[in-house]
N, C-alpha and C positions, 0 to 999 in steps of 0.2 A: 502497499499499501505505501508506504516510503518512498518506495522509489519508483515507483506511479507517477506522484507527484514529481518527486524532481526531473522525471525524463519529459515534465511539461513547462514551461514557459509559463510567466505571471498572467498573462493571458489566452491560454489552455493550447499555444500552438507546442508541437512536438518538439522536442531537445534532443539531437543527434550528439552519442559520444564518438570523438571520429580522432583515434590513440596518434601519437606524436610524426610516425613516420608515415600514418597516412595521409596527413596533410599537406596539401599544397600551397609548399611556402620553403623558403631557404632556414635553414635553423637559427639563422639571425634575427627574421626577420620577426616583428611582436603582436603582428595580425594579417591575415589571408584578408589582400587586399580585395581580390575580386569577393569573397565572403560578405564584405565590409560594405562594396558597393552595390551590391544586389537589395545587401539589407535596409541599406538608408534610400532603394528605390520602392522598392515594397512597403515602407512601414512612410514616407514620407510623401504627399499628392502634390507638391509642388516637383520636388526634385521628378517625380512620375513623370510629371508633364514632361520635364525637361531635362531626362540622362544624365547631359552632360552637365549639369550643376551636381552630379554624385562624387566629381572629382575634385572640384572645388567643396564641397563639403567635408570629403576622405581628409582633403589637407588641414584643413580646420579642424577636424579631430584628432590627427596627428601632431599637430600646432600646441591645442590645448593638454593632449599629452604630453607634452613634453612641457609642461611649461613655457613655453616660447610664448610670446605678448606681441 
C-alpha cells in the first residue's frame, strides 16, 4: 500500500523508477534534459503553446538551481 502510494505523484500520475545506468544522460549531468523539457511542455500551457520556450525555461531552472542571479 505504501509502495503503491510512492509510485504515484501528488496529482495521481504514475512515477517510474529508472536505475542510473538506464538514464539517458552522462554521469556528470544533474538532470535528464529531454525529460525536463517534456515535463515543462506537459505541465505549462504557455510552453505547450510555444514549445521553444521550454529551452529558455530549462535554462532558467538550471540557473536557479545553481544559485545564479
